[in-house]
N, C-alpha and C positions, 0 to 999 in steps of 0.2 A: 923369359918374358921381356919384351922390349916396350917401354912406355915413352912415347914421344911427347915432350912438352913443347908446345908451339912457342918459339922464341922471338916473338914480334915485339912484345912490350910487357911490362908488369913484373909480377913475382915469379919469374921463370926459374931462377936458381933455387928459390925456396921450395918450389914444387919438386924440382929434381932431387933435392936433399931429402925431403920428407917421403917422397915416393920410394926412394932407394932404402930408407929406413924401414918403410912398411914392407917392402919385398923381403928384407933381411928378417924382420920379425915373423913373417909368415913362412920363412924357410923356402922361399921361391927363388930359383936362380934367374938372374936377369938384371936389367938396368933401366933406369929412367935417364933420359938425356934430352938436352935442349937442341932444337933444330928448326930451321926454316926451309928445309929441303923437302919438296913434295915426294921425292923418291924414298927418303927415310920415313916420312909420315906413312906412306903406302905400305912399307914393310913392318911397321909397328903393330904390336898386339893390342895396344890401348893408347888413347890420345887424351892429353890434358890441354884445355884452352884456358890460359890464366886470365887474371884481371888486367887492368890497364885502362886505356881510353877506347871504348867500343868502336867509334867511327874509324879511328886510325887502324885498329886491329882488323876490322872488316875490310878496309881498302887493301891492306897488305896481304891478307890471306887469299883474297880474290885475285890480286895481281900475280901472286906466286903460285896460283892453282892449288893451294892448300885447302881451300874451301871445298873443292871437288873431292879431294882425298878424304876429308872428314865425312862428307856425305856418303861416299863409297864405303868407308869403314863402318858407318852406322848400319847400312844395309847388310853388311857382312856380320853384324852382331858384335863387333868389337866394342869394349867399354869406352865411352866418351864422357869426360867430365869438364864442365865449364864453371868457372868461379868468377863472381862479380861481373866484369865486362864479358867474360866467356859465357856466363849465364844469359846475358842479354842476347848475344849472338846466336845462341841455340834456339831462341824463341821463334814461333811462327808470326807473332804479332808484337809490335812495339807501341810506344806512346807518341805523343806529338813531337817530342824532342828527337826521337828516332827518325820520324818522317822528315822533320826540318833539316836534320843533318844528312839526310839521304843514306843512312846506314843500312847496308844490305845484310839482312838477317839470314841465317842458314835455314830457318824454318823446320828444324828437326824435332822440336818439342811443342806439343799442342798447348801453348800458354801465351799469355799476354804479359809483357813486362813494362815496368816504369823505371826509367833511368833516375839516378840520384833521389830515390824515394825517401831516404833517411837524411837528406841534407847534403851539404858540401863537405869538403875535406875536414874543416874544423869541427864538424858535428860527428866525426868518427867515434866509434865506441866498441866496447867489448862486453858481451853478455852471455850468460849461461842459457843454452837452448836445449830443449828435450827433442832429440832427433830420433825418429822411428828407425829401428834396426841398429842404432848406434848407442843411444842413451844420452846422458847429460854431456854437453860439449861446450867448451868456452869458445864462442864464435866472435870473430873480429869483423866489424863492418866499417868499410872505408868508402865514402861516396857511393854507398851500396844501392843497387837496384832492388826492386821488389817484384814479386809475381802477383799480378792482380787477379787473374783467373786461369783456370786450367780445364782441359777437356777431360772426358770420361776415362781415357786410357792413361791418365797421368796420376801417379801416386804422390800425394802430399806427404812429405817427410817431416817438415817443421814449419811452424808459424811464429810470427812475432807480432803481437797486437793483432791488427786486422789483416796483416800482410802474410802471404806465403813466402818463405825464404829458402826452402829446399824441396826439390821434387825429383822423382825418377820416372822416366818413361822407357820401359824395356831396358835397353843397354845404355841409356843416357842418364847422367846425374847432373842436375843443374842447381848450383848453390849461389845465393846472393852475397854470401860472405867469403872470407879468406881462411880456409882450413890449414893452409900452408904456413900461416903466420903463428902457429902454436907448435908446441912439442908433441901434441897428441896425434898419433898416426892412424887412429881408428877409421877416419873417413877414407883415407887413402887405402887402408887395408880392405875396407868394404868395397871400394871401387875396383881394386885388383881382383878380389874374389868374384866380382861379376863376370870375370873371364873364366874362372876355374870351373 
């Protein structure tokens, strides 16, 4: 199994490391690798869109035609995971900040997101979340977005206060937090098993 981690910005290496650990734990042959090649993304069995700055990531994935490959992969049923900024980019609808910065969303998950819903960098925090299909998970929020509303076909996996912070729509997993910044491989294992 080949897992492409889109290497535009953010916690790319952390995702590569934990996804490889998850493959090993599951006893699945394969590798997670960092890439900005649309050809490599097209050949991958699963795709991870990490955090970072959503406007910058959006510009670069569209410029390099990676956005089109992610859309094709979605239609082919390949597992797609977006964390933090990646979660924002998967959404159909953004907030006023998304509109102001002219961030092009991929429109793959029927949800509305709010950028920086939990504050700026200095308001970052770690908290235990109860995640459907996973259990209790130590989630790291850094300048995190939140999911304000979802369509009927979207399964809410976790909430924090009044905000939705994890959803799944078919083969797509969207998380407002950073699962790659922990030693816990369960979310990446769950994501990999979406392919099996």
